[in-house]
C-alpha positions in Angstrom: 76.9 15.3 -66.5 76.0 17.7 -63.7 75.0 16.5 -60.2 72.8 18.3 -57.8 74.6 19.6 -54.8 73.1 19.3 -51.3 72.3 23.0 -51.2 69.9 22.7 -54.1 72.4 24.1 -56.8 74.5 22.2 -59.4 78.1 21.5 -59.7 80.2 20.4 -62.5 81.0 16.8 -63.2 84.2 15.8 -61.6 84.0 18.4 -58.9 85.4 17.1 -55.6 82.8 16.0 -53.0 82.4 18.5 -50.2 84.3 17.7 -47.0 82.6 15.2 -44.8 80.6 13.8 -47.5 82.8 10.8 -48.1 81.8 10.5 -51.6 78.0 9.9 -51.0 75.1 11.9 -52.2 72.7 13.8 -49.8 69.8 12.7 -51.7 68.3 9.6 -50.4 66.0 7.1 -52.2 62.3 8.1 -51.9 63.1 11.6 -50.5 61.8 14.7 -52.2 63.4 18.1 -52.0 62.4 20.2 -48.9 60.9 17.1 -47.1 62.5 15.9 -43.9 63.4 12.3 -43.7 61.7 9.9 -41.4 64.4 10.1 -38.8 64.1 13.9 -38.8 60.3 13.8 -38.4 60.8 11.7 -35.4 62.7 14.5 -33.7 66.3 13.8 -34.7 68.3 16.7 -36.2 70.2 16.6 -39.3 73.5 16.5 -37.4 72.5 13.4 -35.6 71.5 11.6 -38.8 74.3 12.8 -40.9 72.3 15.4 -42.8 73.1 19.0 -43.3 72.1 21.7 -40.9 69.7 23.0 -43.4 67.4 20.1 -42.9 66.3 21.6 -39.5 64.4 24.3 -41.4 62.2 21.7 -42.9 61.0 20.2 -39.5 57.3 20.4 -38.7 56.4 21.5 -42.3 53.8 18.8 -42.8 51.5 18.8 -39.7 49.4 15.9 -40.9 52.2 13.4 -40.2 53.6 15.0 -37.0 53.3 13.1 -33.8 53.8 16.1 -31.6 52.4 19.6 -31.6 54.0 22.7 -30.8 53.8 23.6 -27.1 52.3 27.1 -27.5 50.2 29.2 -25.1 47.0 28.0 -26.7 47.7 24.3 -26.2 48.9 25.1 -22.6 45.6 26.9 -22.0 43.5 24.1 -23.4 44.9 21.2 -21.7 42.5 19.1 -19.6 43.1 19.6 -15.9 40.8 16.7 -15.0 42.6 13.7 -16.6 40.3 11.1 -15.0 39.8 9.3 -18.3 43.5 9.5 -19.4 42.7 12.0 -22.2 44.0 15.4 -23.2 41.9 17.7 -25.4 42.6 21.1 -26.8 40.5 23.9 -25.5 39.3 24.9 -28.9 38.0 21.5 -29.7 36.3 21.2 -26.3 34.9 24.6 -26.7 33.5 23.8 -30.1 31.9 20.7 -28.8 30.5 22.3 -25.6 29.2 25.5 -27.1 26.6 27.3 -25.1 23.1 25.9 -26.3 21.0 27.4 -23.5 20.1 31.1 -23.9 20.5 32.0 -20.3 22.3 35.2 -21.2 19.9 36.2 -24.0 22.1 35.1 -26.9 21.6 32.4 -29.5 25.1 31.5 -30.8 25.2 30.9 -34.5 27.4 28.1 -36.0 30.1 30.5 -36.7 30.0 32.3 -33.4 32.9 30.6 -31.5 34.3 33.7 -29.8 36.2 33.2 -26.6 34.4 33.6 -23.3 36.4 36.6 -22.5 35.5 38.4 -25.7 31.7 37.4 -25.5 31.4 38.5 -21.8 34.0 41.1 -20.9 34.9 41.2 -17.3 32.8 38.1 -16.5 34.5 35.0 -15.0 32.8 32.1 -16.8 34.0 28.5 -16.5 33.7 26.8 -19.8 31.2 24.0 -20.2 32.5 20.6 -19.1 35.2 22.0 -16.7 35.3 20.6 -13.2 34.0 23.9 -11.8 30.9 23.8 -14.0 30.3 20.1 -13.3 30.7 20.7 -9.6 28.2 23.6 -9.7 25.7 21.4 -11.5 26.0 18.7 -9.0 25.6 21.2 -6.2 22.5 22.6 -7.8 21.0 19.1 -8.3 21.8 18.2 -4.8 20.2 21.4 -3.5 17.0 20.7 -5.4 16.8 17.1 -4.1 17.4 18.4 -0.6 14.5 20.9 -1.0 12.1 18.3 -2.3 13.0 15.8 0.4 12.6 18.5 3.1 9.2 19.5 1.7 8.0 15.9 1.6 9.2 15.3 5.2 7.5 18.5 6.4 4.2 17.5 4.6 4.2 14.0 6.0 5.0 15.3 9.5 2.2 17.7 9.4 -0.3 15.0 8.2 1.1 12.5 10.7 0.6 15.0 13.6 -2.8 16.3 12.6 -4.1 12.9 11.2 -6.1 10.2 13.0 -4.6 8.2 15.9 -2.5 5.1 15.3 -3.5 1.7 16.4 -1.3 1.8 19.5 -2.8 5.1 20.5 -6.3 3.7 20.1 -5.5 0.8 22.3 -4.3 3.2 24.9 -7.4 5.4 24.6 -9.6 2.4 24.7 -8.1 1.3 28.1 -6.9 -2.0 26.8 -3.2 -1.7 27.9 -4.3 -2.0 31.6 -6.4 -5.1 30.9 -5.2 -8.7 31.3 -8.5 -10.1 30.0 -11.4 -9.1 27.7 -14.9 -9.6 28.7 -17.5 -10.3 26.0 -21.2 -10.7 26.4 -22.7 -13.5 24.2 -25.8 -15.6 23.9 -25.5 -19.0 25.4 -28.7 -20.8 24.0 -28.6 -20.6 20.2 -27.1 -23.6 18.5 -24.8 -22.7 15.6 -24.5 -19.1 16.8 -23.5 -19.1 20.5 -24.1 -22.1 22.7 -22.7 -23.0 26.0 -21.4 -26.5 26.2 -23.4 -29.0 28.3 -20.7 -29.3 30.9 -20.5 -25.5 31.1 -16.8 -25.5 30.2 -17.0 -23.1 27.3 -18.9 -21.6 24.3 -19.1 -22.5 20.7 -20.7 -21.0 17.5 -20.4 -18.5 14.8 -20.6 -15.5 17.2 -17.9 -17.1 19.4 -15.4 -17.4 16.6 -16.1 -13.8 15.5 -15.4 -12.7 19.1 -12.2 -14.6 19.2 -11.1 -13.0 15.9 -11.7 -9.5 17.2 -10.0 -10.2 20.5 -6.9 -11.5 18.7 -6.6 -8.3 16.7 -7.1 -6.3 20.0 -4.1 -8.2 21.4 -5.7 -10.9 23.6 -5.1 -14.6 23.5 -8.0 -17.1 23.6 -7.3 -17.8 27.2 -7.5 -14.1 28.0 -11.1 -13.9 26.6 -13.9 -14.3 29.2 -17.4 -15.0 27.7 -20.5 -14.0 29.7 -24.1 -14.8 29.1 -26.2 -11.8 28.2 -29.9 -11.5 27.5 -31.6 -9.5 24.8 -32.7 -6.6 26.8 -29.3 -6.2 28.5 -27.3 -5.9 25.2 -27.6 -2.1 25.0 -26.7 -1.7 28.7 -23.8 -4.2 28.1 -24.7 -6.0 31.4 -23.9 -9.7 31.5 -24.1 -12.3 34.2 -20.9 -14.0 35.5 -20.7 -17.5 36.8 -22.2 -16.4 40.2 -25.2 -14.8 38.5 -24.1 -11.3 39.2 -24.4 -8.6 36.6 -21.0 -7.4 35.3 -20.3 -4.8 32.7 -18.5 -6.3 29.7 -16.1 -4.6 27.2 -17.9 -5.9 24.1 -21.3 -7.4 23.1 -21.3 -10.0 20.3 -24.8 -11.3 20.7 -26.8 -11.3 17.4 -27.4 -7.5 18.0 -29.2 -6.0 15.0 -28.5 -2.4 13.9 -31.5 -0.1 13.9 -31.8 3.8 13.7 -33.3 3.9 17.3 -30.4 1.9 18.7 -27.8 3.9 16.8 -29.3 7.0 18.4 -28.9 5.6 21.9 -25.7 7.1 23.4 -25.0 3.9 25.3 -24.7 1.9 22.1 -21.7 2.0 19.8 -22.2 -0.3 16.8 -19.4 -1.5 14.7 -19.6 -2.2 11.0 -22.0 -5.2 10.5 -20.4 -8.7 10.5 -23.4 -10.8 9.3 -26.5 -10.3 7.1 -29.6 -12.4 7.8 -33.4 -11.9 7.7 -36.5 -12.6 9.8 -38.3 -15.9 9.5 -40.9 -18.2 11.1 -40.8 -21.6 12.6 -43.8 -23.8 13.3 -44.3 -27.5 14.1 -44.3 -29.8 11.1 -48.1 -30.5 11.7 -49.0 -26.8 11.5 -52.2 -26.2 9.5 -50.5 -24.1 6.9 -47.8 -26.0 5.1 -46.2 -22.7 4.2 -46.2 -19.4 6.0 -45.3 -16.6 3.5 -45.9 -13.6 5.6 -46.4 -12.5 9.2 -50.0 -11.6 8.4 -50.9 -15.3 8.1 -50.2 -15.6 11.8 -53.2 -13.5 12.6 -55.0 -14.9 15.6 -52.2 -17.3 16.5 -50.0 -17.5 19.5 -46.6 -16.3 18.3 -43.5 -15.8 20.5 -40.4 -13.7 19.9 -37.6 -12.1 21.8 -38.4 -9.1 23.9 -37.1 -5.7 22.7 -36.1 -7.4 19.4 -36.6 -6.0 15.9 -38.6 -9.2 15.1 -41.1 -8.4 17.9 -41.6 -4.9 16.4 -42.3 -6.4 12.9 -44.7 -9.0 14.4 -46.6 -6.3 16.3 -47.2 -4.4 13.1 -48.4 -7.4 11.2 -51.0 -8.9 13.6 -53.5 -7.7 16.2 -53.2 -8.8 19.7 -50.2 -9.1 22.0 -47.4 -11.3 20.9 -45.5 -13.4 23.5 -42.1 -12.0 24.5 -39.3 -14.0 26.1 -35.8 -13.0 27.1 -34.3 -16.1 25.5 -35.2 -17.6 22.1 -34.7 -21.0 23.5 -37.7 -20.6 25.8 -39.9 -19.7 22.8 -38.8 -22.9 21.0 -39.4 -25.0 24.1 -42.9 -23.6 24.3 -43.5 -24.4 20.6 -42.2 -27.9 21.1 -44.6 -28.4 24.0 -47.5 -27.1 21.9 -48.1 -24.0 24.0 -47.8 -21.8 21.1 -48.3 -21.9 17.3 -45.1 -20.2 16.0 -41.8 -18.5 16.7 -40.4 -15.6 14.7 -37.0 -14.1 14.9 -33.8 -14.0 12.8 -33.3 -17.0 10.5 -29.7 -17.5 11.6 -31.0 -17.9 15.2 -33.8 -20.4 14.3 -31.9 -22.5 11.9 -30.0 -24.3 14.6 -33.1 -25.4 16.5 -34.7 -26.7 13.2 -31.5 -28.7 12.6 -31.8 -30.4 15.9 -35.5 -31.1 15.8 -37.1 -32.6 12.6 -40.6 -31.9 14.0 -39.9 -28.2 13.3 -40.5 -26.5 10.0 -38.7 -23.3 8.9 -40.6 -20.7 6.8 -39.2 -17.9 4.7 -41.5 -14.9 4.9 -41.7 -12.0 2.5 -39.8 -9.4 4.4 -37.4 -7.0 2.5 -35.7 -5.8 5.6 -32.2 -7.1 6.2 -31.1 -7.9 9.7 -27.5 -6.7 10.2 -25.7 -8.0 13.2 -22.9 -5.8 14.7 -20.7 -5.6 17.8 -21.6 -3.2 20.5 -18.6 -1.4 22.0 -20.7 1.1 24.0 -19.5 4.7 24.3 -15.9 3.6 23.9 -15.2 5.2 20.5 -11.5 4.1 20.4 -12.6 0.5 21.0 -15.2 0.7 18.4 -12.7 1.9 15.9 -10.4 -1.1 16.7 -13.3 -3.5 16.2 -13.9 -1.9 12.8 -10.2 -2.4 12.0 -10.4 -6.1 12.8 -13.5 -6.6 10.7 -12.0 -4.5 7.8 -8.9 -6.7 7.8 -11.0 -9.8 7.7 -13.0 -8.5 4.9 -10.2 -6.9 2.7 -7.4 -9.3 3.2 -7.8 -12.3 0.9 -5.3 -14.2 3.2 -7.5 -13.6 6.2 -10.1 -16.5 6.1 -11.2 -16.4 9.7 -14.7 -15.2 8.9 -15.1 -17.7 6.0 -13.9 -20.5 8.4 -16.5 -19.5 11.0 -19.3 -19.5 8.5 -18.3 -22.9 7.0 -18.0 -24.4 10.4 -21.2 -23.2 12.1 -23.7 -21.9 9.5 -23.1 -23.8 6.3 -24.1 -27.2 7.9 -27.4 -25.6 8.8 -28.4 -24.9 5.2 -29.2 -28.6 4.4 -31.7 -28.9 7.2 -33.3 -25.5 6.4 -34.1 -25.7 2.6 -35.6 -22.7 0.9 -34.6 -20.4 3.7 -32.0 -17.7 3.4 -30.3 -18.4 6.7 -27.4 -15.9 6.3 -25.4 -14.5 3.5 -22.3 -16.5 2.8 -20.1 -13.4 2.3 -18.9 -11.0 5.0 -20.5 -7.6 4.7 -18.4 -5.0 3.1 -16.2 -3.1 5.5 -14.5 0.3 4.9 -11.2 1.1 6.4 -11.7 3.0 9.7 -9.8 6.2 10.4 -6.6 4.8 11.7 -3.2 6.5 11.0 -0.9 4.2 9.0 2.3 4.8 6.9 1.7 4.5 3.1 3.6 1.2 2.9 1.4 -0.3 5.7 -1.7 0.4 3.5 -1.6 -2.9 1.6 -5.3 -3.7 1.7 -7.5 -2.5 -1.1 -10.1 0.2 -0.4 -13.6 -0.5 -1.9 -16.9 1.3 -2.0 -19.7 -0.3 0.1 -22.9 0.6 -1.6 -24.8 -1.8 0.8 -23.2 -0.5 3.9 -25.5 1.1 6.4 
């Protein structure tokens, strides 16, 4: 029987073994002709494993099972330079994955169009997609765009900031508040519930007083830095109040039941803030007055009626009745004359009269049919910057739900008067709507809501 020699031929039975074979066959179990052994595929030559030199020709024949690839120029060219992820990819695989999808050069590559960059764009130096150079360029381009956008925003904000309205600090400087160590405010001193001087003369109390303290605090003044001075009705426009010595002194603000009217707004010496209270005109008589209910000013025809001089109430009374109404500088004097029986009635704002009715049960309060709303406001005079700051304080009080100073003043001084004045709209229980004044603020400082005020004057 013939045996197959190592070189692929046959030799006769009994033929001696080739030198160096030591009587063994070169065919190994499980090995097919022309296929390298496992040791050879792992990189060991036939000489090292005892095989013949011809086995070297069979190396790398089956690429599916090879663990190493030939180190040719193509593999060298496609190696990843950036090995941040510990990977190496062939250039052709990476190029196939990162084919150009954008048509920046006017070409739409088809699935089979995988030509090298040098062939597709002769003479052009193009970094393949995904390379560090291309990634660096994209990062640079993105950074440049971000820088341009930020620069445009900064320039726009700077222009708006420079050309916009003044800041709160600038308004305080323009208003002359930085050089003041106290704030003078003219107030009434004879109206219970609104503004009343204490019997010992040590201080003031009432709704207007609390509103004045609220505004002064936002202007940067402590309570001990606020100086209240008594002011009469005819002096509110001139902002002239009396000090403790009875001398007339100009005040910084007037918070003294001053109603807004078109004629007063036209006066250059008057600078009204946004309103801080809504009330209406009413009438007070003695409880034994012949008419149990006075529904209009016309019912006072032929009666002696007193009101505040230069007040809106006196104007309405003059329109409703013939004759000359009685005018006084203080509403308390009108009430005193009514209590003595010298006159028949007193008319003015309901919020002013309610406190007197609460103190004297012999007085009766009447709600008359007048549609006009009396709007009390602060007079800052010709000081426009100060007026804007007052508006800012009232706006904060109105728009900030955490700011309850106005509500506390109403509950403390006006709400108790409602029980003793039934059927009379003494004053609205909500602060009048206030719009944000023109004060320059950063966007993140604008935390208060902006609302429309259809009822604002």
